[in-house]
N, C-alpha and C positions, 0 to 999 in steps of 0.2 A: 153580602157575601164575599171573602177575602182575598186581597188584590192576589196576582201571579209574583210569584218573586221572579226576580228580574236580575242575576249575576252580575252583569257590567252594570248597572243600578248601584247593586251593590258595592262592586269596587271603587267607584267614585264618589259614592257615600265614604265608604271609609277613609280617602285621602283628601276631601275636600272637607274646608273647613265653611260650613255652612252658618250662615247668621240670618239674625233679625236687624233689621234697619225702621227704623223711627226718622224718616224723609221730610224732616221739617223746613218752616219758612224760614225760622231763624238759625236754627240749628239742626245737622245729620247725628244720630247716636247708632253706631252699632254694639251688637249682642251677639257673643258668641255660645254657644253649648258649651255649659261646665266652666266656663272662663270668666262671664258676665261680661262689663260693659268696656271692651275694647277702644273703642273712639269715640270721641264725641268733639265735633268740630263744628264752625260755625258754614252755613250751606250757601259758600260765596265764592266765585271765581274770579281770578284775575287775567284778564285779555286784552288783546292787542285791540285798538279802538278803530270801531268800522269791521270786524272780523270777528270770528267764532275760534282764533286761534290761540288757547291756551297757553302763556308764561312758564318756560320751562327752568326757570332760573331759583325752583326753591319757592316761589312766592305767589305759587299758582291754584290751588286750593284751600279753601279753610279758614285757621287762624292768622297765618301771614297776608290772606289774601283779604279778610275781613280787615287788617289792622291800613290796608290800602283803600278802606271806603272814603272817599270825601279828599281822598290827598295823592290820587295817582296824576301823572305828567300826562301832556296832555294827548300822548301816543298810546297810554293805558290804559283801562279800567274795569274797576272791581263790579260783578254782577252777581246778582242774587237770583239766580233762575227759577224759583219759587214763587208765587205772589198769592196771597190767601190760600194757604195751602196744597195749591194742585199747579202742576209743572206750568211755567211761563215760557221758558224756553229749552226747545225739547233737546235741542244738539248738547247744550254747556251742562243741564242734567244727566246729561249719559255721559261725559266726560267729566264729570264730577263723582257720580258715581262708579266708572269705571276706579278712577283714583282711589276712593274709599275701598271698595271691594279688593284691590290688589294692593291696596296696605293694610290691611288685616289679613288677606289669604298669605299675606307673608312675598309677595312677588310670582306665587304660584299659577303659570298661566294655562299650565296644560289639563289642569282640572278645573271646574266650573263648581261655585258651589249653588247650593239650595237658597233660596235667599224669601224671608217672608217681610213684608213691606208694609205699612199702618198708611194707613189713606182715612182722609175725613169723611165723616159721615155723608151721605148722598152724592157723591160725584156719580156722573154718569157713567155711563159703560163704555163708550170714547173715550173719557178721562182714565178710566182703569185701564183699557188697553193700550194707553199710551205710557202708561207709570208700567205695565209689565214689558210690552217693547223695547223703552230706556234701560231697564236693568237687564233683559236678553242682550241686548247691543252692547250693554258697560261689562258683560261678564256673566251673569247668573245661568245656571242650566236649568232650572225652573223656581219660577217664580210665583208665590201667596202673596195675595192681598188679605188685609185685617181692618176693621173698621178701628180709628184709634183709640174712642170711648170704649172699646170692648177690650183693645188690648193693653190699657190704661188700669181698666178695672183689676184685670187678670194679672197685671205689675204689679199692684196693692193689696193683692191677697182677697179681693171682696168674691163673696158668694154668685157670682154672675151666673153659673148654669141650677142653681137651685130656683125651688119656685117661690121666689121671694123676691121683692124690688130695690134695685138700691140705684141710688144715683151719682153720677161721674161727672164733673165739669174740670175738663181739660182746657186749661187756659196758653194758648202756644204764644206763638211771633205772630201767625197770620189769621190763626181763626179760633175759636172756641168752639172746642164740643162739646155738646150736654145733652145725657142720653140717662133717658130712667130702662135699666138693663132688667133682665128675668130671664129662665132657664133658656140661657145663651144667646140670646138677642135684644138689638134694644126694642124697645115696646113703644117707645116715643125718642125720636130723638132729633137733633137741630146740629147745625153747624153754622154759627156768629161770626161774619168776615169783619168780626171786630174783636183784637186781642193786643199783644204785647207792642207790635209797630203803632199800633195808632195810639196808645199811651204815650209811645216815644215824640209820635205827632202833638200831641197834645201838648206835651211841654215844651217842645219846638215852637207852637205856636203862642204858647205863654209867652216865653223870653221876647220872642219878636216883640208882640201884644204892649206887655207891662214893661220890660227893661230896654226895649229897643236894640236888642243883642240878635245877631244867627249864629245858631248852633247847629251844627250837625247830628244825626241821628246816634252815632259813638256817643257821643256828648250825653246828647235826652238818655240815653239808655245807663248811663254812668250816675246820672242824677237819679234816673227813674231807681235805680237800686240802693245805692246811697243813703236818699232822705225820703223817696217814696214812702209813699201811706194812702191804704183806701182807710184807714179809721183812725182819730186821734190817738198819736205817742206820747207816751208817759212822760217823756221829753221830747219838745221839739228840737230840730235840728236844724243848722245852716253848712251852705256849702259853696265857694267860693266858684264860681263858673267864666270860662275864657269864650272868647269866638268874635265876632266881627261886628262894629256897631252899624247898625242900619241907617244910622245915616252920615256920617262921616266916611265909613268904610276902614276905619284902621282898628285894629288889635285892641280889644279890650276885656274888663272885669269888673263880673259885677256879684254881688251874692243874693241868695234867693236862701228861703226856708222850708222847711218841710210841710208849713201850713200849705201856702199858693202853691205848692207841689199838688198837696194832696186834692185844691177846688180845681186845678187843673185836668187832675186824675178821673173827677168825679163822673164826668160825663162817659168816658167809657167803661168804668165800672158802673154807673147806672143800665145802660145797655146788656150788660152782661147780666145782671140780676132781672131786669126785665125778660130776658130769652130763658133764663131758667125759670120762671115764675110759667110763663108760657106752656113751658114745658110739663110740669108741676099741674098745671092746671087740665091736660091733653091727656095726663094720666088716668088709668082704671082706678073709681075706687077702693078697692081692694089692694092694689100698690102702692097707691097714697096713704094708708092705712099702715103698711109696711117702713115706710117714708118718713113718719111720724118719731119712730125709734134712730131707723138707720140714717136718717139727715142725708146729708151733701159730702161728698170728698173730694179735695182740690186737689188737680195734679196741674205739671207743666211749670213751664217759666213763670207765667204768672200767679204763680202759688205762692212765690217769693216776695210778691208787694207783700209789706208789712200790713195786718189788720186786715186781708183781704175775706177773709173767714167770717171775721165778725162782723164786716158791714154786710156780706153775703146773710148772715144768720140776723141781722135786726131788722132786714129791708125785705124777708119772705116769710120768718116767724119760724126758721128750720133751724136746726144745730148742721153746725157745717164746721168740719174739720180739713186741716191739711195733709194728704196721703203721706207716707213714710217714701223719702228721699222722690220727691215730685218732678223731679228734674228729669229723671230716669225713666221713671214707669212706664211709658209707653215701650221705649226700649224692651225694659223687664219682659214685658207682655207678649212679644212679639220670639222673643227666645223661649218663652213657655208652650208659645203656638210651634215653634218649630221641633221642639222635642214632643210634641203629642199631634203631627201633622192627620194620622188617621182618625183619631179622636176626637179633632177637632174643624174634619171635611168641610162640613154642611155649616162652618160658620167663613171661610175664606173663600176669596174668590182666585182662580186663576183658569189659567187657558188649557189644564187637564182635563182629560176626557173624564170622566168617573170610572 
């Protein structure tokens, strides 16, 4: 049945900048219909310590706030309000979303946008409702939720609505979303709370144990991106790393190489491969047959880890490839859903009555 025409809704839609949001543990991306990705900022907020008061001096949200991680004086702190792909601090998440929505919306507050937000597979109804309420209080007129693997698959143009299986692996900051999709829905899916953050933590632990050097998460992330790998490199790399000596407490520099970083990352990479294996083992035989040719498509920030596709392919015996523009795949997928809300209504979660 066709939905009744609502003149006021049409007026609001004409003037609002509707947006798709990849609300990630590490980064938040916003996609606007017809304009692509307009915002890509770290999911970090700077506040006064002991309060939820966001700083107003231009260092409050996003990239500038991330630069403060581990470097704030005693009266300030930089927080990441999402953990393991879900909201850990509702008030700070709401303020962060409000900042991002207003930034993309050009500061207009008299008209509110419709928003499609990606969420991890299998989050509870309570968690879904929390995301919707946070977005509504942040300034959204209507909120729809889509599971991240579906958004990612749509974003890289996989044939998710067809009667054939496809495997998507989205390695984000807080979670790795793995799903076998067919006819627009997950056939088998899981959300693994091992992803980019755990890789960074593995590097931090390695530097402390093997080099007696204490480093922060930003330094670990730089090491991962610069010389990290999941498979042997044609030419192994080295990198100078600065931090604090764990014994003397004084600043010190050491040199590490890509071989030891790869060894440090082997455990989280192994966990991700095992989770993919479990999903594949639960897939129906006919869909497994499709995956022999289709293989796996890898997206998310973890797709940038050199050799991750070769590691997955070697450990599981399937073809694996990196999706086009893997960092923005989920955000682009939310944008597609935004343009086709009626078509994809059965896939989306919302509080809107049918």
